[in-house]
N, C-alpha and C positions, 0 to 999 in steps of 0.2 A: 504493500500500500504506500509506503514511504517513497518507493521508487516511482510509482505512478504520479504521486503529488509532485515530486521533483521534476518529472518530465513535463507535467502540465505547467509548472512554474516557468520552466525554460521556454516552452512554446509561447506562453502568454507575454513574458516580459523581455526575453532576450532576442527572439527572432525578429521583431520589428526593427530593432537597432541595427540589424545586419542588412536591412534594405530588401528583404525577401519580397518578391513580386515586382521589383524594379530591376529589369535586366540591364546589364551594362556591356559595352563593347568598345573597341578601338579598332578602326578600319583605315587602311591606307589604300587608296583607289586611283586607278589610272584610266579606266574605261577604254583601254586600247589606244590612248593618245600619248604623245611624247611628253606632254606637260599638262597638269590639271591643278586648278586652284578652286576650292569651294569657299564662296564668300557669304552665302546667306542661307538660312534654314528657317522653315515655317512649319508649325505643327497644327494638327487638328485632333479630333477624337480617335481617329483610326489609323493615321499614317503621318509621315512628314515629307516635305518637299525640300529640295536643295537646288541652288543655282550657283553658277560660277563661270569660269572660263577655261577653255582648252586651247592647246596649240593644234592647228590643223595638220593632218598627216600628209597633205598635198602641198606642193610648192605653190606659193612662197611661204607656206606654213603660217598663215595668218591666224590670229586668235579668234575664237568663236565663243558663242554663248552655250552653256550647258544647263539643262533642266532635267531633274530626275525625281522619281518618287520611290520611297522606301516604306516598308512596314516597320513596326516598332521593335521587331526582332533584328533589324538591321539587314533585311533581305531586299535586294533591288527589285522593284516592280517594273520599271521601264526607265529609259534615259533617252533624251532627244538633244540634238545640238543644232545650232544655227551657225553655219559656216559659209564663207564666200571667199574665193581666191582673189577677188579684187578689192576687198575691204575687210576691216576687223569689226567684231562685235565683242565688247568687253563689259563685264559687270563686276567691278571691284568692290563696291560698297554693299553692306548688308541691308539691302532695300527690297527684298522679296516680300510683298505685302498682299494679303488677300483682300479682294474687293467685295462689296456687298452683293454682287451678282454671282459669286462663286468662282471668279477668275482670280488672276494675279496681276499686279503691276510691279514693274522693276525699272530702275534707272541704270544708265550705263554710259558708255562712250563708244564712238566709232571713228575709224580713220580710213579715209579714201584719199581724195585730193587734199582734204583738210580734216582737222579734228572737229568732231561734232558731239554734242550731248545727245543722249538717247532717252526716250520714254517708251517702254514696251508693255503691252498688255498681252498676257498669255492665258490660254485655257489650262485647266488642271492636267490636260494631256500634253501640254507644252507647245501647242499650236499658237501661232502669232495672230492676235486679233487686230492690233494696230502697232505701228512703229513710227514714232515721230522723232525728227532730228532737229536740234537747235544749234545754231552757230553763235560764236562769241560776237558781242556787239563791237569788239575790237578787231574783227576778222581781217580788215585791210591792214592793220598794224601787226597783229599777232593772232593767228587762228587758235591758239591754245585754249582749250576748255576741258574741264574735268569734273564729272559729277561727284558730289560729296554726300548728299542725303536727300530723302524723299519722304513726303507724308501724304496721306489721303485726308481730304477735308469733308466736313459735314454735307456739303452740296455735291459730293462725289467727284469733285475736281481734285487737282493735285498741286502741290507746291514743292519745288526742288531747288537746291542751292548748288552752285557750281563755282569752281575756282577759274578765274580768267586772268590773262596777262596783257599788259600793254606792250608797245614796241620796245620799251626799255626794260621789260621783264618785271615791272612793278606789278604786284599781285592785288587783285580786287575780288569782290564778292558779287556774284550774279544770282538774283532770286527770280525764278520764273513761276508764274501762276497760270494754270491751264484749266480748261473745263474737263468734263469726264471723258471726252474723246481725245484729249491731248492737244486741243487747239489753244494757242497762247492767248490769254486775256490781257496780261500786262507783264512787264519785267522791269526790274530795278537793279541798278549798280550801286554798290556801297564801297567806300574806301577813299582815302585821300592820298597824300604823298607817301605815307607809310604803307608797308605791306600789310594787308589783311586777308586771311584765307579762311573760308568757312569749313566747319567739320560736322555740324549737326543742326537740325531744325525741328522744333516741336510746335504744335498749334496751341493757341490760347482760347479761352472760352468766349472772348469778345470778337473772334474771327481773325485775330492777328497771329503773329508768329514771334517766337524767340529763337534767335540764331546763336549758336555757340561757335566761336571762331578763335583765331590766333592773330595777334598783332605783334609788331616788334617789341612792344612794351610787355607783352605776356598774354595771359588768358583774357578773352574779350567776349562780352555778351552784349546783344542789343535786341530791343523789342520794337517791332513795327506793327502798324495797324493793318486793317484788311486790304488797304490799297498800297501797302508797302512803305508808308511814310514812317520814319523813325520817331518813336515816342521816348525811349531812354536808351542810354549806353552805359556800360559798366566795364571797367578794366580793373582786375584784381590788384589792390594796392600793396604790393610787397616791396620793401626797400632793400632787404638784404639778399633775397633769393629771387631770381626770375622764375617764371613759370611757363610751362608748355601750353599749347593751345587747349581750349576746352573741347574735349573729344566727344563726349556724349552727355545728354541731358535727360533728366526725368523730373516732371513737375508733380509735387505732392498736392494733397487736397487743400492745404493752406496757401497754395500758390508759391511756396518756396521751391527751390531747385536743388536737386542732387546732381553734382557735376563731377565727371572724371577728368583728371589732368595729371600733371607731374611737375614736381619742383626740380629745377636744375641745381644740383649741389656738388660741392667739391669733395670727391671721395679719396683724394690724395694722389701724389705723383703727377700733379698737374692735370688730372682727368676730371672733367666736369660732366656729371651724369645725372639723368633724371630718376627720381623715385616716384612710384605711383602715389597719387594723392586724390582723395575724394573730398569735395567741399559741399557745404550746404549754405545757400544764399537765400535770404528771405525775400518777401515780395517788395520790400523797400530797398533792395539791393545792398543789404547789410550782411556781412559775412558772419554766419553763426558758428561754424566750426570747420576744421580741416583735420583729416586723419591720413597719416602717411603710412603706406604699406611697403615697408622696406623688404626686399627679397632676402631669403635666408641663405643666399650664396652671394659671392662678390659679383655684382652686376654693373653694367654700364649703359643699359638701355632697357626700358620697360614701358608698357603702354596698355591701358585698359580701353577697349574699343566699344563695349556694349554693356549697358545697364539693364538689369531685369528686375523689376519690383516683384516681391513675393506676396502671396495671397493674404498673409497675416497683417499686411499694411504697416509693418514695423521694420522689416528687413529687406535687403536687396542683394542681388549678386552682380558682379561685374567680371567680364571675361576679357582676356587679352594675352599678351606675351611678354616675356622678359629675356634679356640676353646677358649672359654672364658665364662664369667659370663653374662647371659642374664636373666633379671627379677629374679635375685637372684639364678639362677640355672646354674651349669656348663654344657655346651653343645657345640656341633659342629654346625656351620651354613655354608651353601653354600654361596660362595662369588663370585661376578662378578664385575670387575672394567673396566672402560673405560678411556683411556689416549691417549695423542697425541704422535707422533714420536719425539716431542721435549721435552717430559717429563712432560707435563702438565696433572694433574689429572682432569678428567671431572666429573665422578661420581663413586660411589661405591654402590652396592646393596647387600643385605643379604636375604637369603631364608631359610625356614625350613618347613618340613612337620610334623615332630614329635617335640613337645616342652615339654620336661620335663628333669629331672636331668639325666645327662650323655647321652642324646640323641645324635645320630650321623647323621647329615645331610651333606653328603660328595659329592662333585662334582668332577668328573674326566675328563670329555671331554665336548667339546663345538663345535658347528657347526652353520653356518648361514642357514637360510631357505629361500625359494624363495619369501616369502611374506615380507621380510625385517626384520623378527624377528630372534630369536636364540633358539636353543634347546640344552639342557645339560642333562647329565646322571650321575648317581652315586648310592648311597645307602642311605636309610633312616632307621636307626636302632633304635628301641625302646627298651631300656634295661629294661623297666618296663612293657613290653607287657604281656598280659595274656598267660598262657601256651598253649592255644588253637590257638593262632595266631603266625605265624612266626615273630620273632623280627627283623631279618635282611632281608630287602626287597629292591628290585631295586627301583630307583627313576628316573622318567622322568619329566623334567621341560621345558616348552615352554614359552618364554617371548617375549615381543614385542621389537621394535627397541630401546626403551629407557631402556631396561632391566626390564620392569614392568611385573609382574605377574597379578596385578590388573591395568588395563589401567588407565593412568593418574597419576601414582605414581611419575612421574618426576615433577609434580606440587605441590607435598606434601613434607613435611619435613620427613615423615615416609618412610623408605627404607627397612623395614623388612616385607616381605609378604609370606604367606604360604597357604592362602585359594584360591580356584578356583575363577576366575574373576567374578565380578557381572556385568551384562549387563548395560551399560551406558544409561541413559534415558535423552533425551533432552527435556527441558521444555520451 
């Protein structure tokens, strides 16, 4: 009887802590292409979709768009690509977003005779419903244009931000507002004699937008109304340490902002390097707190690209990558942090698929899954790969609610995981 009670106790109290019912996996994928990068993931109740870019297998090996569907066990359902030998199609940002009619919208860029911004609407099967191209207003000076972020608006239209350059390579911000068919309603340019580059955009309840950017002074925020006119601007006032651009934004119910960025700090030997930092700024543009997430290894580069609020309305996750020395080798690791809305750091996890000198394990996007876990995508690049194997491949990573690839990692001091999970055995 005592043995039965002990078993019931273990089943009741211990098994949930090991994430049972939350499958995990780490997959490196090439889909038969010489180069693959997965930049965006989107989930629903039964599956998840990913998009990114591939290198064409035909000369001149232009990059093309990839769109794929997976089930939650990590099994591929189908994959489609949009390729053209006369032009490129690229989707570098994590902007795959479901629309109210059951389709998807994504932003990107294209290169034929000039660079162009792209707005594409796709069916769940990956078929193109429309594809719109936008040229830089400075095209006669400099055709450079690069998509940075995209949002869907309540009227089913879209707003997207782009980086553009003048003839002297000064960097400015371009905001384009379209209707639901991708037709341009208006566009605005922001920036002065200093460089300003956008990184993220979120909508506001009054029909306007808040744009997170970077300026030469550091992190830069500004709010515009529904017609694109600036209402306020904010540059983070740090005197001793400069700060990286504001990479990603999330607005809370009280209209304060959670912002990811990085402080540039002196780590010795003349090296100036960024440490991850998350900030909260209230609705009056007052800094409430900052939390620095220093890596547990000597690092010189780190970046958090995506914020994901959690259902408890008290915590969030942020995913990105860090570059530093691990086991004596310089390499990039995927990085996932959990923190509270009050700035408390809960945990930090590191992941890698490839582990050798100059390996690149990069994470770009993060979404929640119905089982309570999380899925991330990016690329795992092996710069020492054999010539017969593509060195730059897509990376899909599914972890449990604790950020564990191997269930139970929250009970261990080890937080770097790269192998597929080993089934837990109860004795």
